[in-house]
MARLUM-480363 format. One record per residue (C-alpha): x, y, z. Coordinates in steps of 0.2 Angstrom, whole numbers, padded with zeros to 4 digits, always signed. Example, Ala and Ser with C-alpha at 12.3 -4.5 7.8 and 13.67 -1.06 7.14 Angstrom:
2
+0062-0022+0039/+0068-0005+0036/
END
This chain:
85
-0083-0118-0085/-0090-0108-0070/-0109-0105-0071/-0116-0091-0061/-0134-0088-0057/-0144-0073-0051/-0155-0073-0036/-0171-0075-0047/-0163-0091-0055/-0158-0098-0038/-0176-0095-0032/-0183-0105-0046/-0171-0119-0043/-0175-0121-0025/-0194-0117-0028/-0194-0102-0017/-0196-0083-0019/-0181-0071-0022/-0185-0064-0005/-0182-0081+0003/-0165-0081-0006/-0161-0064+0001/-0166-0071+0019/-0155-0087+0016/-0140-0075+0011/-0143-0064+0027/-0144-0080+0038/-0128-0087+0030/-0136-0103+0024/-0131-0099+0006/-0117-0088+0000/-0115-0078-0016/-0098-0079-0024/-0099-0061-0029/-0110-0046-0027/-0109-0033-0041/-0108-0014-0038/-0127-0013-0041/-0130-0026-0028/-0134-0041-0039/-0129-0057-0030/-0121-0071-0040/-0121-0089-0035/-0112-0104-0042/-0123-0118-0049/-0114-0131-0039/-0117-0122-0022/-0135-0120-0026/-0136-0139-0030/-0127-0143-0014/-0140-0132-0005/-0154-0141-0013/-0147-0158-0008/-0145-0153+0010/-0162-0147+0011/-0169-0163+0004/-0159-0173+0017/-0165-0162+0031/-0183-0163+0025/-0183-0182+0025/-0174-0184+0042/-0186-0171+0050/-0202-0178+0044/-0213-0181+0059/-0226-0193+0063/-0239-0186+0075/-0240-0194+0092/-0258-0201+0089/-0252-0209+0073/-0237-0216+0081/-0247-0223+0096/-0260-0230+0084/-0246-0239+0074/-0239-0246+0090/-0256-0253+0095/-0259-0260+0078/-0242-0269+0079/-0247-0277+0095/-0264-0283+0087/-0275-0270+0096/-0281-0253+0093/-0280-0244+0109/-0281-0226+0104/-0297-0216+0104/-0301-0207+0088/
END
């Protein structure tokens, strides 16, 4: 059975505001399967779950280490601490 969600439901699932959901729709990052005559956007639960998974993958692959922390880690691996605090 096809489960449809409104923008507010999507916002709760992705832990964002309804305004952010509207922005995601405008930018094409998530697409509603239907828009009612009153303008209510409807989304498939499956599409929202896929979007959440993609965001999680992006978040883990984009996690950054500061240059200072990276240099400190490299220095420590060589047995020295060469970076000034």
